[in-house]
C-alpha positions in Angstrom: 144.8 27.7 -96.9 142.5 30.3 -98.3 140.3 29.7 -101.3 140.6 33.4 -102.3 143.9 35.2 -102.7 144.5 38.8 -103.4 147.7 40.8 -103.9 149.6 43.2 -106.0 152.8 45.2 -106.4 154.4 47.8 -104.1 153.1 50.8 -106.0 149.6 49.4 -106.5 149.6 49.6 -110.3 149.2 45.8 -110.6 146.7 43.8 -108.6 145.3 40.2 -108.8 142.6 38.0 -107.4 142.7 34.2 -107.4 139.9 31.8 -106.5 140.5 28.2 -105.5 143.1 26.6 -103.3 146.7 26.5 -104.6 147.9 23.1 -105.9 151.4 23.7 -104.3 153.1 26.3 -102.2 156.9 26.1 -101.9 160.2 27.7 -101.2 162.8 27.6 -103.9 166.5 28.3 -103.3 167.7 28.0 -107.0 170.1 30.7 -108.2 167.4 32.3 -110.4 164.8 32.6 -107.6 167.5 34.0 -105.3 168.6 36.6 -107.7 165.1 37.5 -108.8 163.9 37.9 -105.2 166.8 39.9 -103.8 167.0 37.4 -100.9 167.9 33.8 -100.3 164.9 32.2 -102.0 161.5 32.7 -103.6 158.2 31.4 -102.2 155.7 30.5 -104.9 152.0 29.8 -104.9 151.0 27.5 -107.7 147.6 28.0 -109.3 145.8 27.2 -112.5 146.2 30.3 -114.7 142.4 30.5 -115.4 141.6 31.2 -111.7 143.8 34.3 -111.6 142.5 37.7 -112.7 145.3 40.4 -113.1 144.8 44.1 -113.6 147.6 46.5 -114.6 150.6 46.3 -116.9 153.3 43.7 -116.4 156.7 43.3 -118.0 158.3 39.9 -118.3 161.7 38.3 -118.5 162.3 34.8 -120.0 165.2 32.5 -118.9 165.7 28.8 -119.3 165.7 26.8 -116.0 167.9 23.8 -115.2 165.3 21.6 -116.8 165.5 23.4 -120.1 162.0 24.8 -119.7 161.6 28.5 -120.0 160.5 30.4 -116.9 158.8 33.7 -117.6 159.0 36.0 -114.6 156.5 38.9 -114.6 156.8 42.1 -112.6 155.5 45.6 -112.3 157.4 47.9 -114.7 156.9 50.9 -112.4 158.1 49.6 -109.0 159.8 46.3 -110.1 157.8 44.1 -107.7 157.7 40.4 -108.7 154.2 39.2 -109.3 154.2 35.8 -110.9 156.0 33.3 -113.1 155.1 30.6 -115.6 157.0 27.6 -116.7 156.8 26.3 -120.3 156.9 22.7 -118.9 153.7 23.4 -117.0 151.2 25.0 -119.4 148.1 26.5 -117.8 149.8 27.0 -114.5 150.9 30.3 -112.8 153.1 30.7 -109.8 152.2 33.8 -107.7 155.1 35.2 -105.7 154.0 34.8 -102.1 155.7 38.1 -101.2 153.0 39.9 -103.3 150.1 38.5 -101.3 147.9 40.9 -99.3 147.7 38.3 -96.5 150.9 36.3 -96.1 149.1 33.9 -93.8 146.6 32.9 -96.5 149.0 30.2 -97.6 151.4 27.8 -95.9 154.5 26.5 -97.7 154.5 22.7 -98.1 158.0 22.0 -99.3 161.5 23.4 -100.1 163.3 22.7 -103.4 167.0 23.4 -104.3 167.9 23.3 -100.6 171.5 22.3 -101.5 171.9 25.8 -103.0 170.7 27.6 -99.9 173.4 29.6 -98.0 174.7 27.9 -94.9 173.1 30.7 -92.8 169.6 30.2 -94.2 167.0 28.8 -91.9 165.3 26.1 -94.0 161.6 25.4 -93.4 161.6 21.7 -92.4 157.9 21.4 -91.7 157.5 19.7 -95.1 159.7 17.8 -97.5 163.1 19.3 -98.3 164.7 18.4 -101.6 168.3 19.1 -102.4 167.4 19.8 -106.0 164.1 19.8 -107.9 162.5 16.3 -107.6 162.8 14.4 -111.0 159.0 14.8 -111.7 158.7 18.3 -110.5 157.2 19.5 -107.3 154.8 17.1 -105.6 151.3 18.7 -105.8 148.3 18.6 -103.5 145.4 16.7 -104.8 
């Protein structure tokens, strides 16, 4: 995985740069990620918030997750492109939407969560652990 990630929105109004390797990269098939992504799942790149520099204006939407934690999803107000999310249960962490990366090959997903909610026709990535729901202690992280 790359130690420097760059990306942004569809219209170019929002960009970001992140330094350091992600602590986790994973696919999520929960209902909220599915609806927010417009496809079967979301793929997220977990990073400490302090290694990410964002430019441009973002709008946000807050919604409680199954855990009761509030997930804040941030997106470009011009083109609607999803950029990142935060989770109130994981302060200091940011989850970049992998679809917004300039180089999609800069990261490799390590796991899949909420696989039980994937449609029958989805091709699940089984190269790493696959969890039917969210593991009880949250996603396992790289050390």
